[in-house]
DRENBAKOL-204300 format. One record per residue: z, x, y of N, C-alpha, C, CB in turn. Coordinates in steps of 0.05 Angstrom, whole numbers, plus 5000, padded with zeros to 4 digits. Glycine has a CB too. Layout:
BEGIN
ZXYZXYZXYZXY...
//
This chain:
BEGIN
596523582931595823422955598123252964593423232948598523242990600623073002599322873020602723243017600722663026599622453044600922483072600222163033599222523092600122563119600922303132598022703136603022303147603922073162602222033187606922083169602421803200601021763225602021953247601421473234604622013247605622203266604522483262608722213265604222563237603022823232600122833241603222893202598622623235595822613242595522623273594422363231597222473286597122473315597722743327599222263326599622883316600223153325597923343321602823263312596623333297594323493292592123433313593223443264591623173318589623093337590223203365589322793338592723213372593523323398592723613401596523303402592323753379591424023379588524053369593324203363587023833372584223833366583623903337582724023384585423813319585023843290584923563278587324023277582823513263582323243253581923243223579823123267583023043209582623023181580222843174585122913167579022723194576422583192574722693215576722273194572222773210570522883231569822663251568023003219570122733277569222543298566622643310571322513320565322823296562722933303561523063278562923133326559023153280557723283257558523573256554723253259559823663234560523953231558024123234561824003204558224343250555924513256556224793244555624533285558624863236559025113222561925103210558625363240562525303193565125313181566325603183565025223152568725633173570125883178569126123162573025843172567226073144566126293129563426383140565726213100562326233159559826323172560026333202557526133164562426393211562826433240561126653251565826493246560526853235558927083244556027003251558827293223555226763244552526673252552626463274551026553228555126393283555426163300555826233330557726003291556026493336556626573364554626453384556726873366552026453379550226323398550826033404547326353388551625883383552325603386554925573402552625463358556825743396559425743410558925803440561425943398557225993445556626073472555325833487554726313473553425703474552025473486554025243492549825373468555725173473557524953477559625013499559024893451560625253498562825323517561825383545564325563507559225453548558225543574559025823581559225353595559925973561560826253566558326423574562126373541558926613592556726773603556027013585557426873630557727073566557127293547558527253520557827573559557927413501558927373474562027423472557627563455563127633485566027663483567627423494566927913498566627313516568027073528567826843508566827003555565426803496565026593476566926633452562126573468567126883443568826943420571726873426568427233411572626953449575426893457575826593460576027043483573926463472574226163474574526043447571726053488572826123428573026003401575626073387570726093384576626323391579126403378581526243389579526693381581326153414583425983424583425713409583125933454581125613402580925373386582025413358578025273386581325643347582425713320585425733322581125983310586425843344589325873348590725613347589826013374589425403356590725133355591125053326588924933370589125103309589425033281591525203268586725073267591525463273593425643260596225573269592825943268596625513294599325433303600225173290599325403334598324993285599124743272599724793242596824543274598624993230599425063203602425123202597725313193603325283220606125363220607925143230606525613236606824983249608324743258608924553235606624593280606824493219607124313196608924443175604424253184608824703172610524843153613424813160609625133151614124873185616924863194618024583195617124993221616424393204617424123209617323953184615923993232615223993168614723813145614523943118612223653150614724213117614424353091611724303078616724283072609724273094607024233084605024423098606123943089602924483084600924673094598224613083601824963087596124683099593324643090592424893076591524573114591424853051590725083035587925043022592825143013585925003039583224963029581625223033581924733044579225233020577425463023576225463051575125453002575325703059574325733087571925553092573426023091570325483071568125313075568925033084566425293050571424953077572424693085573924693111574324593063574224923124575324943151572924933169577025203155572324693180569824643193570124583223568424403180567924613238568024583267565724403276567824863280566324243297564324063308564624063338564623783296562423993352562423983381563423713390559524033392565023723411566123473422566623513452568723393407567823313464568423333493571323263497566623133510572723433513575523383519575823403550577423593505576923203561577423193590574923263606579723393598572623163596570123203610568823473604570523183639570023643588568823903582567923913553570924123587565624033549564624083522566324293508561624163522566924233483568724423468568224403438571624373475569824543423569524553394572224473382568624833384572124283363574524193349574324253319574923893354576624233306576824303278577024063260579324483274575624073238575823863217576723983191573023713213578923873180580023973155580523733136582724133159579223713113579723493095582723493086577923523070583923263088586823253083587523303053587822973091585623283035586223323007587223603001583723272990586923793020587824063015590624113026585824253028591923913036594723943044596423943019595623723064598424113018600324132996603024203006599324342975605024182989607724262996607924572998609824162975609624663015610124953018611525052993611825013043610825302985612025422962614925502968610425662952616425552947619225652950619225922965620625682923617326092959617026342973615326302998615726562954616626233019615126153044613526383055617126053065614326633050612926863060610126873049614427123053609726783024607126783011605226593026607326702982606226363034604526173049603926273077605825903050605826403089605326523116603226733114607926633128603426903093601427113089598726993084602227293066598626773069596026643064594626553089596526393046596126443108594926353133593926593149596926183149595626793152594827023168592427173155597127223171592727223129590727393115588227253108592027513091588327003098586026873087584726673107586826723063586126593128584926403146584426523174586726163149586426653185586226763212584627023213588926803224585427213197584327483197581227483192585727653177580227333172577327343167575727243190576727173143576727053206575326953229575227163250576526693240577427303255577427513274575527733267580327633277575427803241573628013232570727933236574028073202570027683232567327593236566527603265567027303225568327513283567727523311567327803321569927383327568927983312568728263320566228403309571228423311565228293287562728413276560328343293562328313248560628143311558328043326558428123356558127753324560728213365560928293393563228483397561228043411563228623420565328813426567528663441564129043444569728623426572028483438574528603424571828173434576628633440579128743429580328553408581128793451581128663385582428483366585028373377583028633339586328523395588828433407588328173423590028653425586128163437585427923452585327673434582727953467584027713411583727493392586427413380581727563371588027603372590627543361592427403382591927793350592427503406594027383427593227103432593927553452590727033427589826753431591126563411586826743428592126673389593626513369596626513376593226623341597626743383600526773387601626593409601127053393600126543430601126383452601926103444599026363474600425973426601125713416603625723400598825593400603825923383606225953366608725983383606026193347608526143404610726183422611825923433609926373445610125743440610925493451612325313430608525333463611025293406612125133385614925223377610325133361615325483374617925573364619925583387617625853352619125593411620925553433622225273431619525593461620525073426621524803424623224773399619124603423622224873376623724853351626524983353622224973328626625223364629125373364631125253384628625663371630125093403631824973423633024703413630324923448632124613390632924363378634824413355630524183370637324323356639124363334638224263307641824243340636524053307635523933283633624123268634223663288632024273284629924433272630524733274627324383286632624813288633025093294633425273270635325123312634825173250635425343226632925423211637425203208631325213204628825273190626825423208627525013180626825353233625025493252625625793254625125363280628225853254629026133256628226293231632026163260628526163208627626293183624626353184628326123159623126143191620226183192619326373213618825913196620626363236619926543258620226833250621726483283622326893235622727173226620627243205625527203215619927053187617927113167615127153179617826883147614627013201612027043214611627333224611826853238613727473229613627743239614027953217615627793261614727863193615628043172613528253165616227873147614328503165612528723159611228703132614028993161612728603112611628573086609328373084613728483067609228183103607027993105604528123116607927753121604928273138602728393152601428633139603628473180603028793125602029043114599929003092604329213103599728763082597728713061594928683071598528473046594528673098591828653108591428813134591028363113593428933145593129093170595329293172593128913195594829503187596929713191598629663215595629993193598029443229599429383254600929113251597529363278603429123260605128883258604828733285608128953253602628583287601628493313603428293326598928363309604528103312606327903324608828033334606927673305610028213317612428353325611928523350613528523301609628653351609028813374608728643399606428973369607528413396607228223418609828123429605527973408611728073411614327963419616328183429615627813396616028423418617828653426620728583423617128733454621428443402624228383396625428153412625828623400623828023429624827813446624427543433623527823473626127353440625927083430623926913447628626943429622826693436621026533451622126443479620226293436624626383480625826293505625826503526628726203500625726753518625626983537622827043547626827233525620826923533618026993539616326763550616727103515617326513547615626283551614526263580617226033545615926363600614926353627614226623638617026223645613426803620612727073629609827133622614527283615608827353633606127443627606227623602604827603651606827493579607327633554604727763543608427443534602427663550599927773540599428053551597527593548598028213536597128473545594228473553597528693523592728263544589928233550589327963561588228283524587027943575586127683586584527543565584527733612584927273563583427123543580827013554585126883533580227063580577726973593577526673597575327063577579826533593579726243598578726173625582526123594579426343645578626303673575526323676579926503691574226433656571326473658569726263643570626743647571126063632569725843619569525603638571325763592567225493642566925263661568825043654564025163660570324943673572124723670574924803662571124543649575425053654578025153646579325323668577825313620581825383665583325543684584625783671585525373698585625963687587126193676589526093661587926383699590126213638592426133622595026233634592126233593597226103626599826163638600926433630601725953632599826563610600926823601599227053610601026823571597227003628595327203636596627443650593227083654595927683642597027923655595628003680596928153635593427873686591927943710593027813735588927873707
//
């Protein structure tokens, strides 16, 4: 266990991740497959695929903060899926879903950083995608791209800063490493998304191949990476 600073907590909160719940948790990452009706109700989505994509964007905020904390502070959250919890809240006048993670599960990153990156992809992100896909017909690429967009922004900022660029470059390459991905999928999804380009080359482009349906959620707008 590590102790988070006020700056770290503030950054987590900026991405709707809280170490103290500001609402009553209504489901967790191991029972997402039963939560789609609730997600649909909270988001105002008109169908299940739109609700699933909406929720995966919220998950993407947590996943991106995992790698943000890893690169900037050498810390990572490593709790069981039951402790990765979600509650209903309101942001900018819109009903939404935020993440609650008990801080006691934060720890220092291992010497083998690839193992921790694999842990996040394989044990935290992938199981949620599988659960959502078990409940509705939605492209897995849509769900993965909902995570990648946040990463693209963070590493664009990190790589542009001389103070963080060296560690960021190491982690950025590991995030795409085939050896990390092959342990749970036959597709190297992040590498395929990036197509060998750096974040600075993609940040103002329509890098997505699929629409995230953000434009179809009441109160939200089309995302900046939309291919439509």
